[in-house]
C-alpha positions as CSV (number, residue, x, y, z in Angstrom):
1,M,-52.3,40.5,22.7
2,E,-54.1,39.2,19.7
3,L,-51.3,36.7,19.2
4,F,-52.2,34.9,22.4
5,S,-55.8,34.8,21.6
6,E,-55.1,33.0,18.3
7,I,-53.1,30.2,19.8
8,N,-54.8,26.9,20.2
9,W,-53.9,26.2,23.9
10,S,-55.5,22.8,23.9
11,L,-52.7,21.6,21.6
12,I,-49.8,23.5,23.2
13,A,-50.6,23.0,26.9
14,P,-49.9,19.2,27.0
15,L,-46.5,19.8,25.3
16,I,-45.6,22.5,27.8
17,L,-46.6,20.2,30.7
18,I,-44.6,17.2,29.3
19,Q,-41.5,19.5,28.9
20,F,-41.9,20.8,32.4
21,L,-42.4,17.3,34.0
22,L,-39.4,15.9,32.0
23,M,-37.2,18.7,33.3
24,I,-38.3,18.2,36.9
25,I,-37.8,14.5,36.8
26,A,-34.3,14.9,35.3
27,L,-33.3,17.5,37.9
28,V,-34.6,15.3,40.8
29,D,-32.7,12.3,39.4
30,F,-29.5,14.3,38.9
31,L,-29.6,15.8,42.4
32,K,-30.5,12.5,43.9
33,N,-27.5,10.7,42.3
34,R,-25.0,13.5,43.2
35,H,-22.6,13.1,40.3
36,N,-18.9,13.8,41.2
37,D,-17.7,14.8,37.7
38,K,-16.4,18.2,36.8
39,I,-19.3,19.0,34.4
40,H,-21.9,19.0,37.3
41,I,-23.1,22.5,36.6
42,A,-23.1,21.9,32.8
43,W,-25.6,19.2,33.2
44,I,-27.9,21.4,35.3
45,F,-27.7,24.1,32.6
46,L,-28.3,21.6,29.9
47,I,-31.4,20.1,31.7
48,V,-32.9,23.5,32.5
49,F,-32.1,25.7,29.5
50,V,-32.1,23.4,26.4
51,G,-35.8,22.6,26.6
52,T,-37.0,19.1,25.9
53,I,-33.7,17.9,24.4
54,G,-31.7,18.7,27.6
55,P,-33.4,16.2,29.9
56,I,-33.5,13.5,27.1
57,L,-29.7,14.0,26.6
58,Y,-29.2,13.6,30.4
59,F,-31.2,10.4,30.5
60,I,-29.2,9.0,27.5
61,F,-25.7,10.1,28.4
62,G,-25.6,11.6,31.9
63,R,-26.8,8.7,33.9
64,R,-23.9,6.4,32.8
65,N,-21.6,5.4,35.6
């Protein structure tokens, strides 16, 4: 428990919030566009489980028509 008391939460909390918001925005956009490709589930796993990089990769490569 001492580990959590030593963390500077004022620096980490905004990063966690940005990561969470980026993930939610990417998931909403993905589900709103209803992609018909075979890697549908792969994009969802990438967005949710890869952290900050997953939603960024989706916005760069996944939104292409």
